[in-house]
N, C-alpha and C positions, 0 to 999 in steps of 0.2 A: 797233594794229588787228589785228582777228581773222583768222585765214587760213581760216576754213569757214564757209560759211552754213549755218545751221541753223533749219530750220522745224518746228514742233511742232503738231500736230493731236491734240486731245484728243476721243476719241469715245467716250462711254460709258464702258466699263472699259478701253478700250484709248488708250494713247499711241502715235501715230504720229510717227516723227522721219525728217525728210529731211535729209541732210547731204550737201554737197558742197564739193570745194576750191575755193576762191575764183578760180583760174585756169581751171576748166572751166564757170563760170557763165557762161550765155548761147550755150553751144555745143550743136549738134545732132549727136549720134552715131548712125550707122548701121551695121547688119551685114546685109545682104539675104541673104546665105545663111542666117542664123537668122530672118529676119523681126523683127529689133530695129530699132527707131528711138525714140531717147530725146531729148528737148528739155530741156536742163537749165537751167531757168527758172522765172518764176513762173507759175502760182500753187502748184506742187508744192514746187519749190525756191526758194531766196531766203531770206527770214527775216532773223534776226539774225546779225552777223558774230561768233564767238567763237573763242577760243584752243583749242588741242589739248585741254587738261585739262577744259575746260566741255564740249567736244563730245562726250569719251569718256564724261563723266559723264551726259549726255543718252542716249547709247546704252545706258549700264546701267540706266537708269531708263525706258525704253521699250519696250513690248511688239512693236511692228512698226517696223524700220528699214529704211530705204533710204540706202545709202552709194554715192557716185560721185565718183571721184578717186583718183588713184594715193597722195597721202598720207594721207587718211583711211582708206582701206582698209588701208595698210599699218600705219598705228598701230594699228588694230583687230586685226590680225593678231599684232603685235607685243605688245599687253596682252592676248591669250587670249581676246578677244571674239568672233573668228570663226577658222574654220580655213580655210586658203589654198585647199583643194579646191573650197570654195562660190564662190570668185571667179570671174568670168568678164571677159574685156576686150572692149571694144569701140572699135576705132580706137586701139588701146594705152591705152585709159584703163579702169582696173578699177572693176567695180561687184559690189555684194552687197545682197542682201536677208536680213533676219534676221528671224525670229520666236520670241520668247521667252514662256515661261510663268512664272507666279508672281513677277513682277517688282515690287519694293517701289516704288512710285511716292512721290517727295516733291517737293514745291513749292519 
């Protein structure tokens, strides 16, 4: 069984992917100092459970990506998909947003 929830939204020319670690799904994270509150659940997160290699492939083929969870964010850093300085932490959980141009989407 997969370790990451992956939800894909195809919106015209853009593919939006929301990926979270399985263990953070259902949580609400808050940082009152920065005015951030994220509920990690449906309808934005959730979707299909996938293994790491599948989730990384989705990141590569998406134009907009939201990642939340220490495992998926660390994997994206390790595989050169994001830089660590773009990552924020909310209650100890890593989060990053990615916008990519000229992505070759394949189904």
